[in-house]
C-alpha positions in Angstrom: 127.4 27.9 44.1 127.3 29.2 47.8 124.7 31.4 48.4 125.4 33.9 51.1 123.5 34.2 54.5 121.7 37.3 53.7 120.0 36.3 50.7 118.9 33.1 51.9 117.8 35.3 55.4 116.0 37.4 53.0 114.5 34.1 50.9 113.0 33.1 54.0 111.0 35.9 54.7 109.2 36.1 51.6 105.7 34.6 51.1 106.1 33.3 47.5 108.1 29.7 46.4 111.2 31.0 45.9 114.1 28.4 44.1 117.2 29.6 43.1 119.2 28.4 40.4 122.7 28.2 40.0 124.6 31.3 37.9 125.2 29.1 34.2 124.0 25.9 35.0 120.5 24.2 35.6 121.3 23.1 39.1 119.1 23.9 42.2 121.2 26.6 44.4 118.6 27.1 47.0 114.9 26.9 47.8 113.3 29.0 50.5 111.0 27.1 53.1 107.8 28.2 51.4 109.1 26.4 48.3 109.4 23.5 50.4 106.1 23.7 51.8 104.5 24.1 48.6 106.5 20.6 47.3 106.3 18.7 50.1 106.0 15.4 47.9 108.8 16.4 45.6 110.9 18.8 48.1 113.9 16.4 47.5 114.0 17.2 43.8 115.0 20.7 45.4 117.9 20.0 47.5 120.9 21.6 46.7 123.2 20.5 43.8 119.9 18.6 42.4 119.6 19.5 38.5 116.2 21.6 37.6 115.4 18.6 35.3 114.4 16.2 38.3 112.2 19.3 39.5 110.4 19.3 36.4 110.1 15.7 36.0 108.0 15.8 39.1 106.3 18.4 37.8 105.5 16.3 34.6 104.3 13.4 36.8 102.4 15.0 39.0 100.8 18.3 37.7 98.1 19.5 35.3 99.2 22.4 33.1 96.7 24.7 31.9 97.5 24.3 28.0 96.5 20.6 29.3 100.2 18.8 28.0 102.6 18.5 30.8 105.4 17.7 28.3 105.1 20.7 26.0 104.5 22.5 29.4 108.0 21.1 30.9 109.5 21.8 27.6 108.7 25.4 27.7 109.7 26.1 30.9 112.9 24.8 30.7 114.0 26.6 27.4 112.5 30.2 29.5 115.0 29.1 32.6 117.9 28.1 30.3 116.8 31.4 27.9 118.2 34.9 27.8 118.1 37.3 30.9 115.3 38.9 32.0 111.0 37.8 33.1 108.9 35.5 32.0 105.7 34.1 32.9 105.8 30.0 33.3 102.7 27.9 32.2 100.8 27.5 35.2 99.8 24.2 36.5 97.9 22.5 39.4 98.5 20.1 42.0 95.4 18.5 44.0 93.4 21.3 44.4 95.6 24.0 44.6 96.5 26.2 41.5 100.2 27.7 41.0 101.5 30.8 39.0 105.3 31.1 38.9 107.8 33.5 36.3 111.6 33.1 35.8 113.4 36.2 37.3 116.9 37.7 37.1 118.3 36.5 40.5 121.2 37.6 42.7 124.7 37.1 42.0 124.1 35.8 38.1 121.6 33.2 39.5 118.3 32.3 38.0 115.1 33.0 40.3 112.1 31.4 40.2 109.0 33.0 42.2 105.9 30.3 42.9 103.1 31.9 43.9 99.9 29.5 45.1 97.1 31.3 43.5 95.1 30.9 46.3 97.2 32.6 49.1 97.8 35.2 46.6 94.4 36.6 46.3 94.4 36.5 50.3 97.2 38.6 50.5 95.9 41.1 48.0 93.0 41.4 49.7 94.9 41.5 53.0 96.8 44.6 51.2 93.7 46.5 50.0 92.1 46.5 52.9 94.6 48.1 55.2 96.5 50.6 52.2 97.1 53.4 54.5 96.6 54.5 58.0 94.5 57.5 57.5 91.8 55.4 55.4 91.9 52.6 58.3 90.9 55.8 60.6 88.8 57.2 58.9 86.7 54.3 57.6 85.4 53.3 60.8 83.7 56.6 61.3 80.3 57.1 60.3 80.2 60.7 59.7 81.8 61.2 56.4 85.1 62.5 55.8 87.7 63.9 53.5 91.4 64.7 53.3 92.3 66.9 50.7 96.0 68.2 49.7 96.6 72.2 49.0 96.5 71.1 45.4 92.6 70.6 46.1 93.2 67.0 45.4 91.6 64.4 47.7 94.2 62.1 49.2 91.7 60.1 51.4 87.8 59.8 52.2 85.5 57.3 53.6 82.6 55.3 52.1 80.0 57.7 53.8 81.9 61.0 52.4 81.7 59.2 48.7 78.0 58.1 49.4 76.8 62.0 50.5 78.1 63.2 47.2 76.7 60.4 44.9 79.8 58.7 44.1 82.1 55.8 45.6 86.0 56.2 47.2 87.8 54.9 44.5 86.0 57.5 41.8 86.8 60.1 44.3 90.3 59.5 45.6 92.7 61.1 43.2 90.0 64.0 41.9 89.9 67.3 42.5 86.4 68.3 44.6 85.0 69.9 41.7 85.7 66.9 39.5 83.3 64.6 41.6 81.1 66.9 43.7 77.6 68.8 42.8 79.0 72.9 42.1 76.5 74.3 44.6 78.5 71.5 47.5 82.4 72.7 45.9 81.5 76.6 46.2 80.5 76.6 49.6 83.3 74.4 51.0 85.8 76.1 49.3 84.2 79.6 50.7 84.6 78.2 54.0 87.9 76.6 53.2 89.4 80.0 52.5 89.2 81.4 55.8 91.3 78.5 57.2 94.2 80.1 54.7 93.7 83.6 55.8 93.5 82.9 59.6 94.3 79.4 60.4 91.2 78.9 62.6 88.9 75.9 62.0 85.7 76.3 59.5 82.3 75.0 61.0 78.8 76.0 59.7 75.8 74.9 58.7 75.6 74.7 55.0 72.9 72.9 52.1 73.4 71.7 48.9 72.1 69.4 46.5 72.6 66.2 44.7 70.3 65.9 42.2 67.3 66.5 43.0 67.6 66.1 46.5 68.7 68.7 48.6 70.8 68.0 51.8 71.7 70.2 54.8 74.7 69.5 56.9 77.2 70.4 59.3 79.9 71.2 58.1 83.8 71.6 59.8 87.1 71.6 58.8 90.4 72.4 60.5 94.1 72.8 58.7 96.5 69.6 58.5 100.1 70.5 59.5 103.4 68.8 58.8 106.3 68.1 61.7 107.9 71.4 60.8 104.2 73.3 61.3 103.7 74.4 57.4 100.0 73.1 56.5 100.2 70.7 53.9 96.5 70.1 53.4 92.9 70.2 54.8 90.9 67.1 56.8 86.8 68.3 56.8 83.6 66.3 58.1 80.2 66.8 56.6 77.6 65.8 59.0 74.0 65.3 57.4 71.2 66.8 59.8 68.8 67.3 57.4 66.5 65.1 59.5 68.6 65.9 63.0 68.1 69.1 63.8 67.7 68.3 66.9 70.9 66.7 67.3 73.0 69.6 66.4 75.1 70.3 69.5 76.3 66.8 69.6 76.8 66.4 66.3 79.6 69.2 66.8 80.8 67.9 69.6 81.7 64.8 67.5 83.0 66.5 64.3 85.2 68.5 67.2 87.1 65.2 68.2 87.1 64.2 64.7 89.7 66.9 63.5 92.3 65.3 66.8 91.7 62.1 65.8 95.1 61.7 63.7 97.2 63.1 66.1 95.9 61.6 69.4 95.9 58.0 68.0 96.7 55.5 69.9 99.7 54.1 68.2 102.9 55.6 66.5 102.1 56.6 63.4 105.0 58.7 61.0 105.8 59.2 57.0 109.5 59.5 56.2 111.1 60.2 52.9 112.3 57.4 50.8 115.4 59.0 50.0 116.2 60.9 53.0 114.8 59.3 55.4 113.2 63.0 57.2 110.1 62.9 58.8 106.5 64.9 56.6 104.2 63.3 59.4 104.5 61.7 62.7 101.9 61.8 65.5 102.4 62.9 69.0 102.3 59.0 69.9 105.2 58.8 67.6 107.3 61.3 69.4 106.6 60.7 72.5 107.4 56.9 72.1 110.9 58.4 70.5 111.9 61.4 72.1 111.1 63.3 68.9 111.7 67.0 69.6 110.1 70.1 68.0 113.3 71.7 66.7 114.8 68.3 65.8 116.0 67.4 62.5 114.3 64.3 62.9 114.8 61.3 60.4 114.0 58.1 60.6 117.4 56.7 61.7 116.0 57.1 65.5 114.8 53.9 64.2 117.1 51.7 62.3 121.0 52.7 61.3 122.0 53.5 57.5 122.7 49.9 56.8 120.0 48.1 58.4 117.5 51.0 56.6 118.7 49.8 53.6 118.2 45.7 54.0 115.0 47.2 55.6 113.7 49.2 52.7 115.1 46.2 50.2 113.2 44.0 51.8 110.2 45.7 52.3 110.3 46.2 48.3 110.2 42.7 47.9 107.4 41.1 50.6 105.3 44.4 49.5 105.4 45.4 53.1 107.3 44.5 56.4 105.7 43.4 59.6 106.4 42.5 63.1 109.7 44.3 63.3 111.3 44.6 66.4 113.1 47.0 67.7 115.4 47.9 70.8 115.6 52.3 71.0 117.9 54.3 73.5 117.0 57.8 72.7 118.5 60.9 74.5 116.1 61.5 77.2 115.6 58.1 78.1 115.8 56.8 81.6 116.2 53.4 79.9 115.6 51.6 76.8 112.1 50.4 75.2 111.4 48.2 73.0 108.9 48.7 69.7 107.1 46.7 67.0 106.9 48.3 63.8 105.9 48.0 60.5 106.6 49.7 57.4 105.1 50.1 54.0 105.9 52.0 51.0 103.6 55.0 50.4 103.0 57.8 48.1 102.9 61.1 50.1 102.8 64.2 48.4 104.3 63.1 45.3 107.4 61.9 47.1 108.0 57.7 47.7 107.9 57.6 51.3 107.5 54.7 53.9 104.7 54.6 56.4 105.7 53.4 59.7 103.4 52.1 62.6 104.7 51.9 65.8 103.8 50.1 69.2 105.4 50.4 72.3 105.9 46.2 73.4 108.8 46.9 76.9 106.2 45.6 79.2 105.1 42.7 77.1 109.2 42.0 76.6 109.4 42.1 80.2 106.9 40.0 81.2 108.6 37.6 79.0 111.5 37.6 80.4 109.8 37.4 83.9 108.1 34.4 82.1 111.7 32.5 81.3 113.5 33.6 84.7 111.1 32.0 86.6 111.0 28.6 83.9 114.6 28.8 84.8 115.4 30.1 88.4 114.8 29.3 91.6 111.8 31.7 92.8 113.2 31.9 96.1 117.1 31.8 96.6 117.0 33.0 92.5 119.5 30.5 91.7 119.4 28.0 88.6 116.6 25.3 89.0 116.5 21.8 88.7 115.5 21.9 84.7 117.9 24.3 84.3 121.0 22.8 85.6 120.7 19.1 84.2 120.4 21.1 80.9 123.3 22.9 81.6 125.2 19.1 82.5 123.4 18.2 79.6 125.1 21.2 77.1 128.4 21.1 78.7 128.4 17.1 78.2 128.1 17.6 74.4 130.2 20.6 73.6 133.0 19.1 75.7 132.9 15.6 74.2 136.2 14.4 73.3 138.3 16.6 75.2 140.1 15.9 78.5 138.4 19.3 79.8 138.3 19.1 84.1 135.2 19.0 85.5 133.7 18.6 89.4 130.0 18.3 90.3 128.8 19.1 94.2 126.2 18.4 95.6 125.4 20.2 99.0 122.5 19.3 101.9 121.9 21.0 104.4 122.1 19.3 107.9 118.6 18.7 110.2 116.9 22.0 108.2 113.4 19.9 109.0 114.4 20.4 113.0 115.0 24.0 112.3 111.6 24.5 110.7 109.7 22.2 113.3 111.5 24.8 115.8 111.4 27.9 113.9 108.8 27.9 111.4 109.4 27.7 107.6 110.2 31.4 107.5 113.1 30.6 109.0 114.1 27.8 106.9 113.4 30.1 104.1 115.8 32.6 105.3 118.4 29.8 105.5 118.0 28.6 102.0 118.3 32.0 101.0 121.4 32.9 102.7 122.7 29.5 101.7 122.6 30.8 98.5 124.7 34.2 98.9 126.9 32.0 100.5 127.6 29.1 97.8 128.1 32.0 95.6 130.7 33.7 97.6 132.8 30.2 98.5 132.6 29.0 94.5 132.8 32.1 92.6 134.0 30.2 90.1 131.2 27.7 89.3 129.5 27.2 85.9 126.3 26.9 87.7 124.7 27.3 90.8 121.4 25.5 91.6 119.0 24.9 93.8 118.1 21.3 93.0 115.5 20.3 95.4 114.4 21.6 98.7 117.7 22.0 101.4 119.7 20.6 98.1 122.3 22.4 96.3 124.0 21.7 93.3 127.4 22.8 91.7 128.7 22.4 88.3 132.9 23.4 87.4 134.3 23.3 84.2 137.7 24.3 83.3 138.1 25.2 86.9 140.8 23.1 88.6 142.2 19.7 89.4 141.4 17.5 92.8 143.0 19.8 95.1 141.5 23.2 93.9 138.1 21.3 94.2 138.8 20.0 97.7 139.7 23.8 98.8 136.3 25.2 97.3 134.7 22.1 99.5 136.4 23.6 102.6 135.7 26.8 101.9 131.5 25.8 101.5 132.2 24.2 104.9 133.6 27.2 106.5 131.1 29.9 105.4 128.5 27.5 107.0 129.9 27.7 110.3 129.2 31.2 110.6 125.7 31.7 112.1 122.9 32.8 110.1 120.7 36.3 111.7 117.1 35.6 111.7 114.3 38.1 111.6 113.3 37.6 114.8 117.1 38.7 115.9 118.3 34.7 116.7 120.6 33.1 115.0 120.8 29.8 113.7 123.5 27.7 112.7 123.2 24.8 110.1 125.9 23.2 108.9 125.7 20.9 105.5 127.1 17.8 104.2 129.0 18.0 101.0 129.6 15.5 98.5 131.9 15.6 95.3 133.4 14.0 92.6 135.5 15.3 90.1 136.5 13.7 86.2 137.1 14.9 82.9 133.8 16.5 81.7 134.6 14.9 77.4 135.0 11.6 78.7 131.7 11.2 80.9 128.4 10.3 81.6 127.0 13.6 83.4 124.2 12.0 84.7 126.3 8.9 86.2 128.5 12.0 88.0 125.8 13.6 89.4 124.3 10.2 90.8 128.6 9.8 92.5 128.3 13.0 93.7 125.2 12.4 95.1 126.4 9.1 97.2 129.3 11.2 98.3 127.3 13.7 99.6 125.1 10.7 101.7 128.1 9.2 102.8 128.7 12.4 104.5 125.9 12.8 105.7 126.2 9.0 107.8 128.9 10.1 108.8 127.7 13.1 110.8 127.2 15.9 108.3 129.3 18.7 108.6 132.3 17.5 106.4 133.1 16.8 102.6 133.6 13.5 101.0 134.9 12.7 97.5 133.8 10.1 95.3 135.9 7.1 95.3 135.3 3.9 94.2 135.7 2.2 97.6 132.0 4.1 98.4 130.4 1.2 96.4 132.4 -2.0 96.9 129.5 -3.6 95.5 129.9 -2.5 92.2 133.1 -4.5 92.2 131.5 -8.4 92.7 131.0 -10.3 90.4 
């Protein structure tokens, strides 16, 4: 049973081990990398086409099952695997110090999926997901100021630990509840009274209020403001309560901090947005997000600005399977952008205002991409001339040899060495020599336009590789064109001219039948023969250049 590349690619993203069994059979169709990493000692039993009984035999021999009887556990597992469709928990087991749980699922295209989870890693992932459930909770939790967010129905969507502690509770007991159900009536009445002015005038509410928690009287500086969605409609309220019972002298400073807090979400340094799961329409996005992807206030904005419809469906499917989708890199060019940008986005499911939604985190990585590309160019290219460097040239030769092996494709290698460049350096300085090298690179590109690769091999020596570009006659014509180009004087910065000739060695051969490194040596031998003959000329490699090779 052949699985589609899409199924295998999706399985490869999973953190859990996934073993797919063939439809109507008990043979392994595919095991993802996570599964192979979990069972390194038994990986041979997970190869495509292997009977699943081989893998179960490996477990029976090496694993300790929770019920203590390996044979009974393996028999129960086999019954679940080969039984009816649907989900089924399989007997848990341990390998060494690691504990595993696993389940049977209905897989794609009628296959059976066995999902194996390392209990330790699963617990770690669950803790990680719980630590950053939503963006708003991340942002307010780090603040020492008590903060809450309420929707239009008065339900607290988010609050930090400081707010819960202030009203004598904990965040998990407050979130999702109406304020009247968790706070003292004196506090509820005064907050409702202050918030009422928001719906009437849309102004900020800010005042000093007093209330009691049990027998303890508190005085706080209360601040609240409306929360608006992209359309400008009010979607809820954000409020803060700064305890100033013993800090009356710090009233001005605390009020300023509260004012900054009301703009925290809108001015976050990362792009954040919430889109509807079904139609992709944004119900919220902050200024950073709008600036990154060039969203207009009057646009009908959807998450199609980030993902095409097909890729969106696949991404949401992967998100559902993995719980979240992280570090997805996207290249975006929107109307109004002078050039494309690169962004990294994380997405996770979110229940927002009673609807299934998607939470987007967006960061601009364009600079990092440009730096990476520049580093790659520096690793492969000569900094002075911009040509390929020696490492890239040799790599190109090796790749060509592998690709063309066994063919009769014509090929040629040239080595061009400048004559007496050291004399020019000694006379006019190295800046003049650099100008000659740079101009030589330009002339080689003109005269050898059809070369597969042109490289500065070292110092004043250049290499050219030709593949499927013609026979010996054409290569001689190209060599003469290079020599002719080099006859022209080169203008230097001080207004002087310099004429630098070159010695050219070349070899013509069948690329699929030859050792590229040996051919490069022959081209070098031909070049040295041309230089020993006075320079300013080419030599085509022939056997008689190395008579010693014919000696017994």
